[in-house]
ChimeraX commands (.cxc) that place a marker at each C-alpha (Angstrom):
marker #1 position 85.20,107.32,112.41 radius 0.5
marker #1 position 82.49,109.94,112.86 radius 0.5
marker #1 position 79.56,110.57,110.78 radius 0.5
marker #1 position 77.32,113.58,109.90 radius 0.5
marker #1 position 79.28,116.66,109.00 radius 0.5
marker #1 position 82.92,115.12,109.55 radius 0.5
marker #1 position 84.56,113.06,106.97 radius 0.5
marker #1 position 87.27,110.18,107.50 radius 0.5
marker #1 position 90.91,111.42,107.13 radius 0.5
marker #1 position 92.61,108.01,106.93 radius 0.5
marker #1 position 91.95,104.34,107.33 radius 0.5
marker #1 position 93.24,101.99,109.99 radius 0.5
marker #1 position 95.74,99.07,109.48 radius 0.5
marker #1 position 92.98,96.97,110.00 radius 0.5
marker #1 position 90.75,98.44,107.29 radius 0.5
marker #1 position 93.76,98.31,105.05 radius 0.5
marker #1 position 94.25,94.77,105.76 radius 0.5
marker #1 position 90.70,94.14,105.20 radius 0.5
marker #1 position 90.52,95.82,101.95 radius 0.5
marker #1 position 93.70,93.62,100.46 radius 0.5
marker #1 position 92.12,90.61,101.52 radius 0.5
marker #1 position 88.79,91.11,100.25 radius 0.5
marker #1 position 89.34,93.47,97.19 radius 0.5
marker #1 position 87.29,96.05,98.76 radius 0.5
marker #1 position 85.94,98.24,101.98 radius 0.5
marker #1 position 82.78,99.05,102.88 radius 0.5
marker #1 position 82.43,102.31,104.75 radius 0.5
marker #1 position 79.29,102.89,106.45 radius 0.5
marker #1 position 79.35,106.68,106.74 radius 0.5
marker #1 position 81.96,109.71,106.54 radius 0.5
marker #1 position 83.11,110.09,102.98 radius 0.5
marker #1 position 81.55,113.43,102.36 radius 0.5
marker #1 position 79.96,115.85,104.61 radius 0.5
marker #1 position 76.28,116.48,105.01 radius 0.5
marker #1 position 76.52,119.87,103.12 radius 0.5
marker #1 position 78.47,118.22,100.49 radius 0.5
marker #1 position 75.57,115.45,100.12 radius 0.5
marker #1 position 73.06,118.14,99.74 radius 0.5
marker #1 position 74.73,120.09,96.75 radius 0.5
marker #1 position 75.48,117.09,94.98 radius 0.5
marker #1 position 72.05,115.97,95.20 radius 0.5
marker #1 position 70.83,119.50,93.61 radius 0.5
marker #1 position 73.41,119.04,90.84 radius 0.5
marker #1 position 72.10,115.36,89.66 radius 0.5
marker #1 position 68.79,116.79,89.05 radius 0.5
marker #1 position 70.29,119.45,86.68 radius 0.5
marker #1 position 72.68,117.19,85.10 radius 0.5
marker #1 position 70.05,114.45,83.91 radius 0.5
marker #1 position 67.93,117.32,82.44 radius 0.5
marker #1 position 70.82,118.26,80.59 radius 0.5
marker #1 position 71.78,121.48,82.08 radius 0.5
marker #1 position 75.70,121.64,82.52 radius 0.5
marker #1 position 77.34,124.38,84.23 radius 0.5
marker #1 position 80.47,124.57,82.36 radius 0.5
marker #1 position 78.77,124.23,79.17 radius 0.5
marker #1 position 80.87,121.11,78.58 radius 0.5
marker #1 position 78.98,117.66,77.99 radius 0.5
marker #1 position 79.97,114.81,79.80 radius 0.5
marker #1 position 82.37,112.56,77.83 radius 0.5
marker #1 position 79.48,109.94,78.00 radius 0.5
marker #1 position 75.60,110.64,78.60 radius 0.5
marker #1 position 73.99,106.76,78.71 radius 0.5
marker #1 position 70.59,108.08,79.66 radius 0.5
marker #1 position 68.63,110.79,78.38 radius 0.5
marker #1 position 64.76,111.62,79.24 radius 0.5
marker #1 position 62.54,110.62,76.27 radius 0.5
marker #1 position 65.40,108.72,74.42 radius 0.5
marker #1 position 66.06,105.92,77.10 radius 0.5
marker #1 position 63.80,103.65,78.85 radius 0.5
marker #1 position 62.71,104.28,82.17 radius 0.5
marker #1 position 63.93,101.20,83.43 radius 0.5
marker #1 position 67.55,101.73,82.85 radius 0.5
marker #1 position 69.87,103.03,85.34 radius 0.5
marker #1 position 70.69,106.58,84.68 radius 0.5
marker #1 position 74.62,107.22,83.91 radius 0.5
marker #1 position 76.66,110.06,83.11 radius 0.5
marker #1 position 80.50,109.67,82.80 radius 0.5
marker #1 position 83.14,112.39,83.35 radius 0.5
marker #1 position 80.28,114.79,84.64 radius 0.5
marker #1 position 83.28,116.63,86.53 radius 0.5
marker #1 position 83.87,118.23,83.26 radius 0.5
marker #1 position 80.29,119.67,83.36 radius 0.5
marker #1 position 79.72,120.51,86.73 radius 0.5
marker #1 position 82.24,122.14,89.46 radius 0.5
marker #1 position 80.37,120.79,92.42 radius 0.5
marker #1 position 80.90,117.27,91.19 radius 0.5
marker #1 position 84.17,118.12,90.06 radius 0.5
marker #1 position 85.03,119.16,93.73 radius 0.5
marker #1 position 83.69,115.89,95.19 radius 0.5
marker #1 position 85.29,113.31,92.69 radius 0.5
marker #1 position 88.62,115.36,92.66 radius 0.5
marker #1 position 89.06,116.00,96.24 radius 0.5
marker #1 position 92.22,115.58,97.97 radius 0.5
marker #1 position 91.07,113.36,100.54 radius 0.5
marker #1 position 89.33,110.86,98.04 radius 0.5
marker #1 position 92.63,110.50,96.44 radius 0.5
marker #1 position 94.64,110.20,99.65 radius 0.5
marker #1 position 92.31,107.33,100.90 radius 0.5
marker #1 position 92.68,105.49,97.38 radius 0.5
marker #1 position 96.13,105.74,97.20 radius 0.5
marker #1 position 96.34,104.43,101.17 radius 0.5
marker #1 position 94.42,101.19,100.16 radius 0.5
marker #1 position 96.25,100.50,97.04 radius 0.5
marker #1 position 99.93,101.41,98.46 radius 0.5
marker #1 position 100.13,103.97,95.61 radius 0.5
marker #1 position 102.22,107.12,95.73 radius 0.5
marker #1 position 99.73,108.81,94.12 radius 0.5
marker #1 position 96.40,108.74,92.02 radius 0.5
marker #1 position 94.87,110.94,89.18 radius 0.5
marker #1 position 91.19,110.48,87.81 radius 0.5
marker #1 position 90.41,108.49,85.11 radius 0.5
marker #1 position 86.60,108.73,84.95 radius 0.5
marker #1 position 83.78,109.49,87.10 radius 0.5
marker #1 position 80.31,108.09,87.11 radius 0.5
marker #1 position 77.16,109.93,87.94 radius 0.5
marker #1 position 74.51,107.32,88.85 radius 0.5
marker #1 position 70.90,107.42,89.58 radius 0.5
marker #1 position 68.72,104.07,90.10 radius 0.5
marker #1 position 64.91,104.97,90.68 radius 0.5
marker #1 position 62.42,102.41,91.69 radius 0.5
marker #1 position 61.77,99.97,88.94 radius 0.5
marker #1 position 65.22,100.27,86.95 radius 0.5
marker #1 position 67.02,97.10,85.84 radius 0.5
marker #1 position 70.36,95.71,86.83 radius 0.5
marker #1 position 74.04,96.51,85.88 radius 0.5
marker #1 position 75.93,93.49,84.99 radius 0.5
marker #1 position 78.70,92.43,86.96 radius 0.5
marker #1 position 81.90,93.26,85.84 radius 0.5
marker #1 position 85.76,94.14,86.64 radius 0.5
marker #1 position 86.65,97.79,86.19 radius 0.5
marker #1 position 90.29,97.14,85.17 radius 0.5
marker #1 position 88.96,94.93,82.28 radius 0.5
marker #1 position 88.20,98.36,80.53 radius 0.5
marker #1 position 91.69,99.80,81.06 radius 0.5
marker #1 position 93.88,98.10,78.55 radius 0.5
marker #1 position 94.56,101.25,76.65 radius 0.5
marker #1 position 96.46,102.57,79.76 radius 0.5
marker #1 position 100.02,101.23,81.35 radius 0.5
marker #1 position 99.43,99.72,83.98 radius 0.5
marker #1 position 95.98,98.88,83.14 radius 0.5
marker #1 position 94.50,98.81,86.90 radius 0.5
marker #1 position 92.47,101.42,88.82 radius 0.5
marker #1 position 90.66,101.75,92.24 radius 0.5
marker #1 position 87.05,102.81,92.70 radius 0.5
marker #1 position 85.48,105.13,94.99 radius 0.5
marker #1 position 81.71,104.68,95.42 radius 0.5
marker #1 position 79.83,107.30,97.19 radius 0.5
marker #1 position 76.21,106.87,98.15 radius 0.5
marker #1 position 74.23,110.24,98.37 radius 0.5
marker #1 position 71.26,108.47,99.98 radius 0.5
marker #1 position 70.81,105.59,102.39 radius 0.5
marker #1 position 70.87,102.48,100.57 radius 0.5
marker #1 position 68.72,99.37,101.15 radius 0.5
marker #1 position 69.03,95.76,99.98 radius 0.5
marker #1 position 66.04,95.54,98.16 radius 0.5
marker #1 position 66.94,98.77,96.25 radius 0.5
marker #1 position 69.64,97.57,93.97 radius 0.5
marker #1 position 72.72,98.70,95.85 radius 0.5
marker #1 position 76.25,98.03,94.51 radius 0.5
marker #1 position 77.36,94.41,95.36 radius 0.5
marker #1 position 81.00,93.10,95.43 radius 0.5
marker #1 position 82.10,89.79,95.16 radius 0.5
marker #1 position 84.50,89.11,98.14 radius 0.5
marker #1 position 88.13,87.96,96.98 radius 0.5
marker #1 position 87.51,88.04,93.34 radius 0.5
marker #1 position 90.32,90.60,93.01 radius 0.5
marker #1 position 92.29,87.45,93.31 radius 0.5
marker #1 position 90.87,86.09,89.88 radius 0.5
marker #1 position 91.87,86.39,86.48 radius 0.5
marker #1 position 91.40,89.39,84.47 radius 0.5
marker #1 position 88.22,88.75,82.16 radius 0.5
marker #1 position 87.52,90.52,78.67 radius 0.5
marker #1 position 84.98,93.63,79.11 radius 0.5
marker #1 position 81.41,92.53,79.05 radius 0.5
marker #1 position 79.97,95.29,77.03 radius 0.5
marker #1 position 76.87,93.77,75.70 radius 0.5
marker #1 position 75.85,92.53,79.41 radius 0.5
marker #1 position 76.58,96.02,81.06 radius 0.5
marker #1 position 73.26,97.78,81.20 radius 0.5
marker #1 position 69.97,95.62,82.04 radius 0.5
marker #1 position 71.11,92.08,81.90 radius 0.5
marker #1 position 68.47,89.29,82.71 radius 0.5
marker #1 position 71.50,87.53,84.75 radius 0.5
marker #1 position 73.56,90.30,86.30 radius 0.5
marker #1 position 75.70,87.77,88.19 radius 0.5
marker #1 position 76.67,85.65,84.70 radius 0.5
marker #1 position 79.88,87.47,84.31 radius 0.5
marker #1 position 81.09,86.63,87.89 radius 0.5
marker #1 position 79.90,82.89,87.84 radius 0.5
marker #1 position 81.63,82.21,84.69 radius 0.5
marker #1 position 84.97,83.89,85.83 radius 0.5
marker #1 position 84.91,82.18,89.00 radius 0.5
marker #1 position 87.83,79.57,89.56 radius 0.5
marker #1 position 86.42,76.00,89.83 radius 0.5
marker #1 position 85.21,75.19,93.12 radius 0.5
marker #1 position 84.84,78.76,94.18 radius 0.5
marker #1 position 81.79,80.37,96.00 radius 0.5
marker #1 position 80.39,83.70,94.31 radius 0.5
marker #1 position 79.91,85.38,97.78 radius 0.5
marker #1 position 78.29,88.91,97.28 radius 0.5
marker #1 position 78.33,91.56,99.58 radius 0.5
marker #1 position 75.67,94.59,99.35 radius 0.5
marker #1 position 76.88,98.11,100.28 radius 0.5
marker #1 position 74.14,99.03,102.43 radius 0.5
marker #1 position 75.28,102.39,103.82 radius 0.5
marker #1 position 74.33,105.70,105.25 radius 0.5
marker #1 position 74.28,108.69,103.12 radius 0.5
marker #1 position 77.69,109.89,102.84 radius 0.5
marker #1 position 78.92,106.10,103.12 radius 0.5
marker #1 position 80.26,103.89,100.40 radius 0.5
marker #1 position 83.02,101.73,99.66 radius 0.5
marker #1 position 86.40,101.16,97.69 radius 0.5
marker #1 position 87.15,98.32,95.67 radius 0.5
marker #1 position 90.14,97.01,93.50 radius 0.5
marker #1 position 89.99,97.15,89.92 radius 0.5
marker #1 position 89.75,93.51,89.57 radius 0.5
marker #1 position 86.99,92.91,92.08 radius 0.5
marker #1 position 83.86,91.76,90.51 radius 0.5
marker #1 position 80.69,94.06,91.20 radius 0.5
marker #1 position 77.24,95.12,89.87 radius 0.5
marker #1 position 73.83,95.80,90.94 radius 0.5
marker #1 position 70.44,93.71,91.08 radius 0.5
marker #1 position 67.37,95.70,89.92 radius 0.5
marker #1 position 65.85,98.27,92.09 radius 0.5
marker #1 position 62.32,96.35,93.31 radius 0.5
marker #1 position 62.03,98.63,96.22 radius 0.5
marker #1 position 58.87,100.34,95.06 radius 0.5
marker #1 position 59.70,103.80,96.40 radius 0.5
marker #1 position 63.42,103.96,96.96 radius 0.5
marker #1 position 65.54,105.64,94.53 radius 0.5
marker #1 position 69.72,106.01,95.14 radius 0.5
marker #1 position 72.04,108.35,93.68 radius 0.5
marker #1 position 76.00,107.50,93.71 radius 0.5
marker #1 position 78.94,109.06,92.93 radius 0.5
marker #1 position 82.02,107.07,91.41 radius 0.5
marker #1 position 85.72,107.81,91.28 radius 0.5
marker #1 position 87.82,105.67,89.20 radius 0.5
marker #1 position 91.56,106.29,90.30 radius 0.5
marker #1 position 94.62,105.17,88.41 radius 0.5
marker #1 position 98.04,105.32,89.40 radius 0.5
marker #1 position 99.76,109.01,89.08 radius 0.5
marker #1 position 102.43,107.45,86.90 radius 0.5
marker #1 position 99.96,105.97,84.26 radius 0.5
marker #1 position 100.18,106.64,80.83 radius 0.5
marker #1 position 98.64,105.82,77.79 radius 0.5
marker #1 position 99.12,102.37,75.99 radius 0.5
marker #1 position 101.44,102.73,72.83 radius 0.5
marker #1 position 98.79,100.72,70.77 radius 0.5
marker #1 position 95.97,99.94,72.47 radius 0.5
marker #1 position 93.03,102.57,72.22 radius 0.5
marker #1 position 89.92,103.22,73.81 radius 0.5
marker #1 position 86.76,104.54,71.47 radius 0.5
marker #1 position 86.12,107.56,73.92 radius 0.5
marker #1 position 89.01,108.20,76.15 radius 0.5
marker #1 position 92.06,107.73,73.42 radius 0.5
marker #1 position 90.62,111.33,72.29 radius 0.5
marker #1 position 92.86,112.95,75.07 radius 0.5
marker #1 position 96.13,111.50,73.63 radius 0.5
marker #1 position 98.62,113.74,72.24 radius 0.5
marker #1 position 100.34,112.40,69.03 radius 0.5
marker #1 position 103.84,111.22,70.00 radius 0.5
marker #1 position 103.17,111.70,73.53 radius 0.5
marker #1 position 101.80,108.84,75.84 radius 0.5
marker #1 position 101.72,110.98,78.94 radius 0.5
marker #1 position 98.13,111.94,80.53 radius 0.5
marker #1 position 97.59,115.60,80.42 radius 0.5
marker #1 position 96.50,117.18,83.67 radius 0.5
marker #1 position 93.90,119.05,81.85 radius 0.5
marker #1 position 91.84,116.02,81.52 radius 0.5
marker #1 position 93.64,113.39,84.02 radius 0.5
marker #1 position 94.47,115.42,86.80 radius 0.5
marker #1 position 96.54,114.25,89.85 radius 0.5
marker #1 position 94.04,114.45,93.03 radius 0.5
marker #1 position 96.85,113.48,95.47 radius 0.5
marker #1 position 100.48,112.16,95.57 radius 0.5
marker #1 position 102.92,111.58,98.36 radius 0.5
marker #1 position 104.56,115.21,98.02 radius 0.5
marker #1 position 101.33,116.59,98.53 radius 0.5
marker #1 position 101.26,117.72,94.86 radius 0.5
marker #1 position 97.91,118.59,93.26 radius 0.5
marker #1 position 97.24,119.85,89.81 radius 0.5
marker #1 position 97.25,123.47,90.30 radius 0.5
marker #1 position 93.72,124.39,88.76 radius 0.5
marker #1 position 92.23,121.97,91.10 radius 0.5
marker #1 position 92.24,124.79,93.88 radius 0.5
marker #1 position 89.98,126.79,91.67 radius 0.5
marker #1 position 87.16,124.21,92.69 radius 0.5
marker #1 position 84.68,125.17,95.15 radius 0.5
marker #1 position 84.78,123.69,98.60 radius 0.5
marker #1 position 82.57,121.08,99.88 radius 0.5
marker #1 position 83.60,121.03,103.38 radius 0.5
marker link #1:1,2 radius 0.2
marker link #1:2,3 radius 0.2
marker link #1:3,4 radius 0.2
marker link #1:4,5 radius 0.2
marker link #1:5,6 radius 0.2
marker link #1:6,7 radius 0.2
marker link #1:7,8 radius 0.2
marker link #1:8,9 radius 0.2
marker link #1:9,10 radius 0.2
marker link #1:10,11 radius 0.2
marker link #1:11,12 radius 0.2
marker link #1:12,13 radius 0.2
marker link #1:13,14 radius 0.2
marker link #1:14,15 radius 0.2
marker link #1:15,16 radius 0.2
marker link #1:16,17 radius 0.2
marker link #1:17,18 radius 0.2
marker link #1:18,19 radius 0.2
marker link #1:19,20 radius 0.2
marker link #1:20,21 radius 0.2
marker link #1:21,22 radius 0.2
marker link #1:22,23 radius 0.2
marker link #1:23,24 radius 0.2
marker link #1:24,25 radius 0.2
marker link #1:25,26 radius 0.2
marker link #1:26,27 radius 0.2
marker link #1:27,28 radius 0.2
marker link #1:28,29 radius 0.2
marker link #1:29,30 radius 0.2
marker link #1:30,31 radius 0.2
marker link #1:31,32 radius 0.2
marker link #1:32,33 radius 0.2
marker link #1:33,34 radius 0.2
marker link #1:34,35 radius 0.2
marker link #1:35,36 radius 0.2
marker link #1:36,37 radius 0.2
marker link #1:37,38 radius 0.2
marker link #1:38,39 radius 0.2
marker link #1:39,40 radius 0.2
marker link #1:40,41 radius 0.2
marker link #1:41,42 radius 0.2
marker link #1:42,43 radius 0.2
marker link #1:43,44 radius 0.2
marker link #1:44,45 radius 0.2
marker link #1:45,46 radius 0.2
marker link #1:46,47 radius 0.2
marker link #1:47,48 radius 0.2
marker link #1:48,49 radius 0.2
marker link #1:49,50 radius 0.2
marker link #1:50,51 radius 0.2
marker link #1:51,52 radius 0.2
marker link #1:52,53 radius 0.2
marker link #1:53,54 radius 0.2
marker link #1:54,55 radius 0.2
marker link #1:55,56 radius 0.2
marker link #1:56,57 radius 0.2
marker link #1:57,58 radius 0.2
marker link #1:58,59 radius 0.2
marker link #1:59,60 radius 0.2
marker link #1:60,61 radius 0.2
marker link #1:61,62 radius 0.2
marker link #1:62,63 radius 0.2
marker link #1:63,64 radius 0.2
marker link #1:64,65 radius 0.2
marker link #1:65,66 radius 0.2
marker link #1:66,67 radius 0.2
marker link #1:67,68 radius 0.2
marker link #1:68,69 radius 0.2
marker link #1:69,70 radius 0.2
marker link #1:70,71 radius 0.2
marker link #1:71,72 radius 0.2
marker link #1:72,73 radius 0.2
marker link #1:73,74 radius 0.2
marker link #1:74,75 radius 0.2
marker link #1:75,76 radius 0.2
marker link #1:76,77 radius 0.2
marker link #1:77,78 radius 0.2
marker link #1:78,79 radius 0.2
marker link #1:79,80 radius 0.2
marker link #1:80,81 radius 0.2
marker link #1:81,82 radius 0.2
marker link #1:82,83 radius 0.2
marker link #1:83,84 radius 0.2
marker link #1:84,85 radius 0.2
marker link #1:85,86 radius 0.2
marker link #1:86,87 radius 0.2
marker link #1:87,88 radius 0.2
marker link #1:88,89 radius 0.2
marker link #1:89,90 radius 0.2
marker link #1:90,91 radius 0.2
marker link #1:91,92 radius 0.2
marker link #1:92,93 radius 0.2
marker link #1:93,94 radius 0.2
marker link #1:94,95 radius 0.2
marker link #1:95,96 radius 0.2
marker link #1:96,97 radius 0.2
marker link #1:97,98 radius 0.2
marker link #1:98,99 radius 0.2
marker link #1:99,100 radius 0.2
marker link #1:100,101 radius 0.2
marker link #1:101,102 radius 0.2
marker link #1:102,103 radius 0.2
marker link #1:103,104 radius 0.2
marker link #1:104,105 radius 0.2
marker link #1:105,106 radius 0.2
marker link #1:106,107 radius 0.2
marker link #1:107,108 radius 0.2
marker link #1:108,109 radius 0.2
marker link #1:109,110 radius 0.2
marker link #1:110,111 radius 0.2
marker link #1:111,112 radius 0.2
marker link #1:112,113 radius 0.2
marker link #1:113,114 radius 0.2
marker link #1:114,115 radius 0.2
marker link #1:115,116 radius 0.2
marker link #1:116,117 radius 0.2
marker link #1:117,118 radius 0.2
marker link #1:118,119 radius 0.2
marker link #1:119,120 radius 0.2
marker link #1:120,121 radius 0.2
marker link #1:121,122 radius 0.2
marker link #1:122,123 radius 0.2
marker link #1:123,124 radius 0.2
marker link #1:124,125 radius 0.2
marker link #1:125,126 radius 0.2
marker link #1:126,127 radius 0.2
marker link #1:127,128 radius 0.2
marker link #1:128,129 radius 0.2
marker link #1:129,130 radius 0.2
marker link #1:130,131 radius 0.2
marker link #1:131,132 radius 0.2
marker link #1:132,133 radius 0.2
marker link #1:133,134 radius 0.2
marker link #1:134,135 radius 0.2
marker link #1:135,136 radius 0.2
marker link #1:136,137 radius 0.2
marker link #1:137,138 radius 0.2
marker link #1:138,139 radius 0.2
marker link #1:139,140 radius 0.2
marker link #1:140,141 radius 0.2
marker link #1:141,142 radius 0.2
marker link #1:142,143 radius 0.2
marker link #1:143,144 radius 0.2
marker link #1:144,145 radius 0.2
marker link #1:145,146 radius 0.2
marker link #1:146,147 radius 0.2
marker link #1:147,148 radius 0.2
marker link #1:148,149 radius 0.2
marker link #1:149,150 radius 0.2
marker link #1:150,151 radius 0.2
marker link #1:151,152 radius 0.2
marker link #1:152,153 radius 0.2
marker link #1:153,154 radius 0.2
marker link #1:154,155 radius 0.2
marker link #1:155,156 radius 0.2
marker link #1:156,157 radius 0.2
marker link #1:157,158 radius 0.2
marker link #1:158,159 radius 0.2
marker link #1:159,160 radius 0.2
marker link #1:160,161 radius 0.2
marker link #1:161,162 radius 0.2
marker link #1:162,163 radius 0.2
marker link #1:163,164 radius 0.2
marker link #1:164,165 radius 0.2
marker link #1:165,166 radius 0.2
marker link #1:166,167 radius 0.2
marker link #1:167,168 radius 0.2
marker link #1:168,169 radius 0.2
marker link #1:169,170 radius 0.2
marker link #1:170,171 radius 0.2
marker link #1:171,172 radius 0.2
marker link #1:172,173 radius 0.2
marker link #1:173,174 radius 0.2
marker link #1:174,175 radius 0.2
marker link #1:175,176 radius 0.2
marker link #1:176,177 radius 0.2
marker link #1:177,178 radius 0.2
marker link #1:178,179 radius 0.2
marker link #1:179,180 radius 0.2
marker link #1:180,181 radius 0.2
marker link #1:181,182 radius 0.2
marker link #1:182,183 radius 0.2
marker link #1:183,184 radius 0.2
marker link #1:184,185 radius 0.2
marker link #1:185,186 radius 0.2
marker link #1:186,187 radius 0.2
marker link #1:187,188 radius 0.2
marker link #1:188,189 radius 0.2
marker link #1:189,190 radius 0.2
marker link #1:190,191 radius 0.2
marker link #1:191,192 radius 0.2
marker link #1:192,193 radius 0.2
marker link #1:193,194 radius 0.2
marker link #1:194,195 radius 0.2
marker link #1:195,196 radius 0.2
marker link #1:196,197 radius 0.2
marker link #1:197,198 radius 0.2
marker link #1:198,199 radius 0.2
marker link #1:199,200 radius 0.2
marker link #1:200,201 radius 0.2
marker link #1:201,202 radius 0.2
marker link #1:202,203 radius 0.2
marker link #1:203,204 radius 0.2
marker link #1:204,205 radius 0.2
marker link #1:205,206 radius 0.2
marker link #1:206,207 radius 0.2
marker link #1:207,208 radius 0.2
marker link #1:208,209 radius 0.2
marker link #1:209,210 radius 0.2
marker link #1:210,211 radius 0.2
marker link #1:211,212 radius 0.2
marker link #1:212,213 radius 0.2
marker link #1:213,214 radius 0.2
marker link #1:214,215 radius 0.2
marker link #1:215,216 radius 0.2
marker link #1:216,217 radius 0.2
marker link #1:217,218 radius 0.2
marker link #1:218,219 radius 0.2
marker link #1:219,220 radius 0.2
marker link #1:220,221 radius 0.2
marker link #1:221,222 radius 0.2
marker link #1:222,223 radius 0.2
marker link #1:223,224 radius 0.2
marker link #1:224,225 radius 0.2
marker link #1:225,226 radius 0.2
marker link #1:226,227 radius 0.2
marker link #1:227,228 radius 0.2
marker link #1:228,229 radius 0.2
marker link #1:229,230 radius 0.2
marker link #1:230,231 radius 0.2
marker link #1:231,232 radius 0.2
marker link #1:232,233 radius 0.2
marker link #1:233,234 radius 0.2
marker link #1:234,235 radius 0.2
marker link #1:235,236 radius 0.2
marker link #1:236,237 radius 0.2
marker link #1:237,238 radius 0.2
marker link #1:238,239 radius 0.2
marker link #1:239,240 radius 0.2
marker link #1:240,241 radius 0.2
marker link #1:241,242 radius 0.2
marker link #1:242,243 radius 0.2
marker link #1:243,244 radius 0.2
marker link #1:244,245 radius 0.2
marker link #1:245,246 radius 0.2
marker link #1:246,247 radius 0.2
marker link #1:247,248 radius 0.2
marker link #1:248,249 radius 0.2
marker link #1:249,250 radius 0.2
marker link #1:250,251 radius 0.2
marker link #1:251,252 radius 0.2
marker link #1:252,253 radius 0.2
marker link #1:253,254 radius 0.2
marker link #1:254,255 radius 0.2
marker link #1:255,256 radius 0.2
marker link #1:256,257 radius 0.2
marker link #1:257,258 radius 0.2
marker link #1:258,259 radius 0.2
marker link #1:259,260 radius 0.2
marker link #1:260,261 radius 0.2
marker link #1:261,262 radius 0.2
marker link #1:262,263 radius 0.2
marker link #1:263,264 radius 0.2
marker link #1:264,265 radius 0.2
marker link #1:265,266 radius 0.2
marker link #1:266,267 radius 0.2
marker link #1:267,268 radius 0.2
marker link #1:268,269 radius 0.2
marker link #1:269,270 radius 0.2
marker link #1:270,271 radius 0.2
marker link #1:271,272 radius 0.2
marker link #1:272,273 radius 0.2
marker link #1:273,274 radius 0.2
marker link #1:274,275 radius 0.2
marker link #1:275,276 radius 0.2
marker link #1:276,277 radius 0.2
marker link #1:277,278 radius 0.2
marker link #1:278,279 radius 0.2
marker link #1:279,280 radius 0.2
marker link #1:280,281 radius 0.2
marker link #1:281,282 radius 0.2
marker link #1:282,283 radius 0.2
marker link #1:283,284 radius 0.2
marker link #1:284,285 radius 0.2
marker link #1:285,286 radius 0.2
marker link #1:286,287 radius 0.2
marker link #1:287,288 radius 0.2
marker link #1:288,289 radius 0.2
marker link #1:289,290 radius 0.2
marker link #1:290,291 radius 0.2
view
């Protein structure tokens, strides 16, 4: 593994085994180059000011200056549609290949990205399972890549993952306890099988480091109590390449992309980022290079 301007191209057998045992893999560095990180940080500032390079608003804008409390984690969903630099990272062939390797998928496509900014004083994100929110898909599962644009610290509310929790049953989505809950670990504690310890592992990494986690792995983040340390992170939620819409289940936001009489996922909105034949949705070649 090499850091700095270099990036990881594949995982070792031991790393894949660790992922499948723990439900996650923490990667200290090497998920993005230094130059990519610099460009991504600059785009974050524009996005949270409401400046969208493509003229298209992200699917979800969960924090707006002056509208929402300053102590909330800033979040945008599917900002790749608003900004081509964000798109180049979350839709990268490398990220897709690494995610597929860990899950044993023959290919992956993007479901959703998250642009996250957690300044000092911001509150927690409640612990949850990503796949709990995917019942409008078949199969209802995913793998998530979490990329840190900054060095993370234990007191600054980093992502935390519950070891082995991908083996627990899927719980209903905890929508009311997602943003700024007082007890951010409540969902994981309630879901843990009797006698099971809830062991959280913070993702403390260098810029360009991060983690991959299984869609059933419980995760969230504590408040940022650092006083002076902010963190920015970019998340890719990736699904099996063969995924389709569920025949009857719908999502209030993302089922808008389902065509009548057709359960397939349109590559305009759910592009294939990598598959074992090296196919990628053709228009991805138009995105800027970050390497």
